[in-house]
Backbone as CSV, one residue per row, in Angstrom:
resi,resn,N_x,N_y,N_z,CA_x,CA_y,CA_z,C_x,C_y,C_z
1,MET,7.911,-160.494,-24.931,8.221,-159.209,-24.357,9.724,-158.952,-24.386
2,ALA,10.494,-159.995,-24.069,11.947,-159.837,-24.070,12.462,-159.531,-25.465
3,SER,11.854,-160.154,-26.486,12.314,-159.896,-27.850,12.029,-158.454,-28.258
4,LEU,10.951,-157.869,-27.742,10.644,-156.477,-28.024,11.709,-155.566,-27.423
5,ASN,12.155,-155.879,-26.202,13.202,-155.099,-25.549,14.523,-155.224,-26.306
6,VAL,14.854,-156.421,-26.743,16.082,-156.633,-27.505,16.004,-155.856,-28.820
7,TYR,14.846,-155.932,-29.464,14.646,-155.228,-30.718,14.805,-153.719,-30.502
8,SER,14.209,-153.194,-29.430,14.304,-151.761,-29.121,15.751,-151.341,-28.897
9,VAL,16.487,-152.147,-28.157,17.896,-151.850,-27.899,18.690,-151.854,-29.207
10,LEU,18.427,-152.806,-30.078,19.137,-152.860,-31.356,18.830,-151.644,-32.223
11,VAL,17.578,-151.220,-32.235,17.215,-150.037,-33.020,17.931,-148.804,-32.481
12,VAL,17.909,-148.613,-31.180,18.591,-147.471,-30.578,20.085,-147.529,-30.855
13,LEU,20.681,-148.695,-30.725,22.104,-148.867,-30.998,22.421,-148.540,-32.452
14,PHE,21.603,-149.022,-33.365,21.805,-148.762,-34.789,21.729,-147.265,-35.089
15,LEU,20.700,-146.606,-34.543,20.540,-145.177,-34.787,21.683,-144.381,-34.175
16,THR,22.093,-144.750,-32.982,23.202,-144.055,-32.327,24.491,-144.219,-33.123
17,CYS,24.777,-145.420,-33.564,25.983,-145.661,-34.359,25.924,-144.882,-35.670
18,GLY,24.764,-144.809,-36.277,24.611,-144.065,-37.512,24.908,-142.594,-37.328
19,ILE,24.436,-142.023,-36.217,24.690,-140.613,-35.930,26.160,-140.388,-35.665
20,VAL,26.781,-141.243,-34.883,28.203,-141.102,-34.583,29.029,-141.245,-35.855
21,MET,28.679,-142.207,-36.704,29.421,-142.402,-37.947,29.264,-141.186,-38.850
22,ALA,28.075,-140.616,-38.937,27.863,-139.436,-39.773,28.702,-138.283,-39.259
23,THR,28.755,-138.108,-37.947,29.549,-137.042,-37.359,31.027,-137.240,-37.678
24,LYS,31.535,-138.445,-37.467,32.936,-138.717,-37.755,33.223,-138.537,-39.238
25,GLU,32.280,-138.933,-40.081,32.474,-138.810,-41.513,32.631,-137.341,-41.911
26,ASN,31.789,-136.462,-41.395,31.893,-135.039,-41.716,33.232,-134.475,-41.261
27,TYR,33.625,-134.792,-40.037,34.900,-134.297,-39.529,36.071,-134.829,-40.353
28,GLN,36.008,-136.084,-40.734,37.087,-136.683,-41.522,37.170,-136.038,-42.906
29,ILE,36.038,-135.818,-43.549,36.020,-135.160,-44.861,36.617,-133.766,-44.744
30,ILE,36.220,-133.041,-43.725,36.719,-131.675,-43.521,38.223,-131.683,-43.310
31,LYS,38.701,-132.613,-42.504,40.135,-132.692,-42.220,40.920,-133.114,-43.459
32,GLU,40.479,-134.157,-44.134,41.214,-134.686,-45.293,41.279,-133.693,-46.446
33,ASN,40.267,-132.846,-46.572,40.222,-131.891,-47.677,40.657,-130.477,-47.284
34,ASN,41.163,-130.326,-46.061,41.576,-129.014,-45.553,40.492,-127.960,-45.770
35,CYS,39.262,-128.331,-45.537,38.124,-127.459,-45.821,38.163,-126.151,-45.034
36,GLU,38.672,-126.205,-43.826,38.630,-125.019,-42.975,39.673,-123.979,-43.342
37,THR,40.568,-124.296,-44.261,41.616,-123.340,-44.623,41.441,-122.772,-46.023
38,LYS,40.379,-123.146,-46.719,40.225,-122.754,-48.120,39.466,-121.448,-48.333
39,MET,38.851,-120.913,-47.296,38.110,-119.657,-47.404,38.581,-118.690,-46.336
40,GLY,38.612,-117.412,-46.684,38.940,-116.391,-45.709,37.778,-116.175,-44.749
41,LEU,38.076,-115.685,-43.553,37.047,-115.494,-42.525,35.903,-114.591,-42.986
42,PRO,36.170,-113.466,-43.671,35.038,-112.633,-44.114,34.063,-113.404,-45.015
43,CYS,34.578,-114.252,-45.881,33.715,-115.031,-46.773,32.997,-116.148,-46.023
44,VAL,33.654,-116.727,-45.045,33.004,-117.741,-44.215,31.796,-117.116,-43.512
45,LEU,31.990,-115.917,-42.975,30.898,-115.236,-42.276,29.758,-114.882,-43.231
46,GLU,30.096,-114.428,-44.445,29.049,-114.124,-45.432,28.253,-115.378,-45.787
47,ALA,28.958,-116.471,-46.051,28.286,-117.722,-46.425,27.427,-118.229,-45.272
48,PHE,27.972,-118.190,-44.066,27.235,-118.650,-42.889,25.949,-117.848,-42.718
49,THR,26.061,-116.526,-42.810,24.893,-115.659,-42.643,23.859,-115.937,-43.721
50,SER,24.313,-116.150,-44.934,23.401,-116.410,-46.042,22.630,-117.717,-45.854
51,ILE,23.306,-118.736,-45.360,22.685,-120.058,-45.232,21.898,-120.207,-43.931
52,PHE,22.456,-119.736,-42.831,21.833,-119.960,-41.530,20.957,-118.798,-41.052
53,ASN,20.960,-117.716,-41.788,20.150,-116.563,-41.418,19.624,-115.966,-42.717
54,THR,19.802,-114.697,-42.914,19.477,-114.078,-44.199,20.611,-113.138,-44.561
55,GLY,20.891,-113.059,-45.815,21.960,-112.194,-46.280,22.378,-112.599,-47.670
56,SER,23.273,-111.832,-48.216,23.780,-112.142,-49.549,25.285,-112.338,-49.472
57,ILE,25.813,-112.871,-50.542,27.246,-113.143,-50.600,27.819,-112.417,-51.802
58,SER,28.950,-111.771,-51.611,29.616,-111.036,-52.684,30.144,-112.000,-53.744
59,ASN,30.406,-111.471,-54.918,30.968,-112.297,-55.992,32.309,-112.902,-55.582
60,LYS,33.109,-112.131,-54.851,34.416,-112.630,-54.392,34.225,-113.869,-53.527
61,CYS,33.302,-113.786,-52.582,33.065,-114.919,-51.682,32.378,-116.069,-52.409
62,CYS,31.574,-115.744,-53.385,30.952,-116.774,-54.209,32.052,-117.606,-54.869
63,GLY,33.047,-116.918,-55.425,34.172,-117.611,-56.049,34.940,-118.462,-55.057
64,GLU,35.162,-117.924,-53.852,35.880,-118.693,-52.824,35.108,-119.946,-52.435
65,LEU,33.788,-119.832,-52.353,32.982,-120.985,-51.971,33.032,-122.067,-53.053
66,VAL,32.998,-121.652,-54.303,33.068,-122.630,-55.391,34.436,-123.318,-55.393
67,VAL,35.498,-122.563,-55.118,36.835,-123.170,-55.012,36.891,-124.126,-53.827
68,LEU,36.197,-123.777,-52.751,36.120,-124.662,-51.587,35.625,-126.042,-52.010
69,GLY,34.626,-126.067,-52.895,34.110,-127.333,-53.407,32.839,-127.759,-52.701
70,LYS,32.037,-128.499,-53.419,30.735,-128.929,-52.899,30.870,-129.891,-51.726
71,VAL,31.857,-130.773,-51.769,32.037,-131.741,-50.674,32.340,-131.008,-49.371
72,CYS,33.259,-130.053,-49.432,33.584,-129.281,-48.229,32.390,-128.448,-47.785
73,HIS,31.738,-127.809,-48.727,30.579,-126.974,-48.416,29.522,-127.799,-47.676
74,SER,29.164,-128.932,-48.218,28.139,-129.789,-47.606,28.573,-130.297,-46.240
75,SER,29.804,-130.725,-46.125,30.302,-131.262,-44.846,30.340,-130.189,-43.764
76,LEU,30.739,-128.982,-44.128,30.788,-127.903,-43.144,29.380,-127.523,-42.676
77,VAL,28.427,-127.486,-43.599,27.046,-127.177,-43.213,26.511,-128.273,-42.286
78,LYS,26.732,-129.532,-42.645,26.242,-130.638,-41.821,26.901,-130.640,-40.444
79,ARG,28.208,-130.370,-40.402,28.889,-130.328,-39.105,28.336,-129.191,-38.247
80,THR,28.062,-128.044,-38.865,27.499,-126.925,-38.123,26.142,-127.306,-37.527
81,LEU,25.348,-128.024,-38.305,24.032,-128.455,-37.809,24.142,-129.421,-36.639
82,GLU,25.256,-130.112,-36.498,25.464,-131.039,-35.382,25.750,-130.306,-34.075
83,ASN,26.102,-129.019,-34.164,26.411,-128.228,-32.994,25.124,-127.974,-32.210
84,PRO,25.122,-128.243,-30.908,23.910,-128.044,-30.095,23.360,-126.620,-30.141
85,VAL,24.188,-125.641,-30.456,23.731,-124.258,-30.547,22.641,-124.117,-31.604
86,PHE,22.691,-124.971,-32.627,21.750,-124.879,-33.745,20.659,-125.942,-33.689
87,LYS,20.433,-126.508,-32.511,19.471,-127.607,-32.369,18.044,-127.208,-32.718
88,ASP,17.721,-125.914,-32.614,16.360,-125.471,-32.901,16.102,-125.227,-34.389
89,LEU,17.149,-125.273,-35.191,16.976,-125.077,-36.626,16.488,-126.360,-37.280
90,ASN,15.736,-126.218,-38.339,15.257,-127.365,-39.090,16.350,-127.786,-40.080
91,PRO,16.999,-128.941,-39.859,18.090,-129.360,-40.739,17.693,-129.448,-42.211
92,ALA,16.477,-129.921,-42.496,16.041,-130.046,-43.894,15.982,-128.671,-44.563
93,THR,15.517,-127.673,-43.830,15.433,-126.321,-44.374,16.830,-125.753,-44.629
94,ILE,17.726,-125.944,-43.681,19.094,-125.427,-43.822,19.813,-126.129,-44.971
95,ILE,19.673,-127.429,-45.070,20.337,-128.164,-46.157,19.759,-127.732,-47.505
96,ALA,18.454,-127.542,-47.578,17.845,-127.066,-48.827,18.369,-125.672,-49.185
97,LYS,18.488,-124.808,-48.193,19.017,-123.464,-48.426,20.488,-123.524,-48.846
98,SER,21.220,-124.448,-48.254,22.624,-124.645,-48.605,22.764,-125.087,-50.067
99,ILE,21.925,-126.024,-50.479,21.954,-126.511,-51.867,21.560,-125.390,-52.825
100,GLN,20.546,-124.631,-52.455,20.114,-123.508,-53.295,21.233,-122.480,-53.425
101,THR,21.902,-122.179,-52.317,23.012,-121.234,-52.333,24.121,-121.736,-53.249
102,TRP,24.463,-123.009,-53.117,25.503,-123.610,-53.958,25.126,-123.504,-55.439
103,ASN,23.904,-123.871,-55.771,23.456,-123.816,-57.170,23.453,-122.393,-57.710
104,ASN,23.065,-121.433,-56.877,23.100,-120.030,-57.298,24.528,-119.581,-57.602
105,PHE,25.470,-120.021,-56.784,26.870,-119.662,-57.021,27.374,-120.245,-58.326
106,LEU,27.055,-121.500,-58.563,27.491,-122.134,-59.806,26.904,-121.417,-61.012
107,ALA,25.638,-121.041,-60.933,24.996,-120.325,-62.038,25.678,-118.980,-62.260
108,LEU,26.035,-118.311,-61.188,26.697,-117.015,-61.295,28.081,-117.168,-61.915
109,ILE,28.820,-118.176,-61.459,30.171,-118.403,-61.973,30.121,-118.828,-63.445
110,ASP,29.135,-119.650,-63.817,29.023,-120.149,-65.185,28.396,-119.142,-66.140
111,SER,27.813,-118.072,-65.604,27.143,-117.084,-66.446,28.160,-116.356,-67.321
112,PRO,27.809,-116.132,-68.613,28.728,-115.407,-69.488,28.835,-113.939,-69.096
113,TYR,27.873,-113.430,-68.333,27.875,-112.038,-67.904,27.685,-111.947,-66.412
114,PRO,28.727,-112.311,-65.641,28.544,-112.280,-64.186,28.313,-110.845,-63.702
115,SER,27.440,-110.725,-62.728,27.177,-109.389,-62.180,28.367,-108.946,-61.353
116,THR,28.538,-107.656,-61.225,29.681,-107.134,-60.468,29.268,-106.530,-59.165
């Protein structure tokens, strides 16, 4: 019985440390890459609405997001999901939508005939 309790404590400790490390990792990536300063506020709001709600993003903001980079984009989305305000959202759905949004932007930027 005691070994079960020790095992349970170790599992909880491992999971807690993993969550804390993931949180610190996102914040560190954001800080080291100056992610929060690479996009203007109007484009941040467009991207946020597109990923966390419904909406579209202008070509200008699409370009800003691609310049922001995939590492910053992913870290900012993950950090946002860590905020208790968004606890009711399904992280897998948001991350999938984030990846889809990123891929759509790349396709638009790489297209020989970008829409205006």
